[in-house]
C-alpha positions in Angstrom: 47.4 8.1 3.1 46.7 10.4 6.1 43.3 10.9 7.6 43.3 14.5 6.4 43.5 13.4 2.8 39.8 12.3 2.7 37.6 15.4 2.6 33.9 15.5 1.9 33.0 18.8 0.1 29.3 18.5 -0.9 26.4 16.2 -1.4 23.6 16.5 -3.9 20.9 15.8 -1.3 21.3 14.9 2.4 18.0 13.0 2.9 16.7 9.6 2.0 13.7 7.3 2.6 14.5 4.6 5.1 13.8 2.1 2.3 17.2 3.2 0.8 18.2 2.8 -2.8 18.1 6.5 -3.6 20.8 7.9 -5.9 23.0 10.7 -4.5 26.2 12.4 -5.7 29.0 13.1 -3.3 31.9 15.5 -4.1 35.2 15.3 -2.2 38.8 16.2 -2.6 40.6 14.0 -5.1 41.6 10.7 -3.6 42.6 7.1 -4.2 39.3 5.3 -4.4 40.7 1.8 -3.7 39.2 0.3 -0.6 36.9 3.2 -0.1 33.6 2.9 1.9 30.7 5.4 2.3 29.7 4.8 5.9 26.4 5.9 7.5 26.3 5.8 11.3 23.6 6.5 13.9 25.3 7.2 17.2 22.1 6.7 19.2 21.1 3.2 18.0 24.5 2.0 16.8 23.1 1.3 13.3 25.7 1.3 10.5 25.0 1.2 6.8 27.1 1.5 3.6 26.5 3.4 0.5 26.5 1.2 -2.6 28.7 2.1 -5.5 31.0 0.5 -8.1 34.4 1.6 -9.5 32.5 3.0 -12.6 30.5 5.2 -10.2 33.6 7.2 -9.3 34.5 10.1 -11.6 37.8 12.0 -11.6 38.6 10.4 -8.2 36.5 13.0 -6.5 32.8 12.5 -7.5 30.9 9.5 -6.3 27.5 8.4 -7.5 26.0 6.0 -4.9 22.8 4.6 -3.6 21.7 5.0 0.0 21.4 2.0 2.4 18.1 0.9 3.9 17.6 2.0 7.5 14.7 -0.3 8.6 12.4 0.2 11.5 12.7 4.0 12.0 9.4 5.7 12.9 10.6 9.3 12.8 13.2 11.4 10.9 16.6 10.2 12.1 19.9 12.2 11.7 23.0 10.1 11.1 26.6 10.8 10.2 28.0 10.1 6.8 31.7 9.7 6.2 34.3 8.2 3.9 36.6 5.4 5.3 39.3 3.2 3.9 38.3 -0.4 4.5 41.8 -1.1 6.0 41.3 1.6 8.6 44.2 3.8 7.2 42.1 6.9 6.6 38.7 8.5 7.4 37.1 11.8 6.4 35.2 14.5 8.0 31.5 13.6 8.6 28.4 15.3 7.4 24.8 15.1 8.7 22.4 12.9 6.7 18.7 12.5 7.4 16.6 9.3 6.9 12.9 9.6 7.1 10.4 6.8 7.6 9.2 5.0 4.4 5.8 6.3 3.5 3.1 3.7 3.0 0.7 4.3 0.2 -3.0 3.5 1.0 
C-alpha cells in the first residue's frame, strides 16, 4: 500500500474536550483497515494520542467511528494534527487540524 492510498476526506467535528472520550466520525477513501491507527500529534509539545476504535467501528472500509484520546494538562485551546497511519509504517495519510480545549470544571 502506498502512502497516497490513505486519504482523509471529512470529519464530523474537529474539536474535543481535553478529557477525551468524545465520539467522532471520520470519512476517508476506501482502504484496508488492518493495522490502522488514528494518530493525534502536537508538534509543539511532542504529545501523541490515538483515537480508540474497534473493527466493528469501521464501515464500508471508509467510515470510522472513534473516540478521542485525552490530552491532559492543557490550559488553552490547542491545535494538533490528526492522521491515519499503518502500525507497520507502510502508509500514512494527509493530516487535518483538530482542536482540543481544556476540560471545563463545573462549580
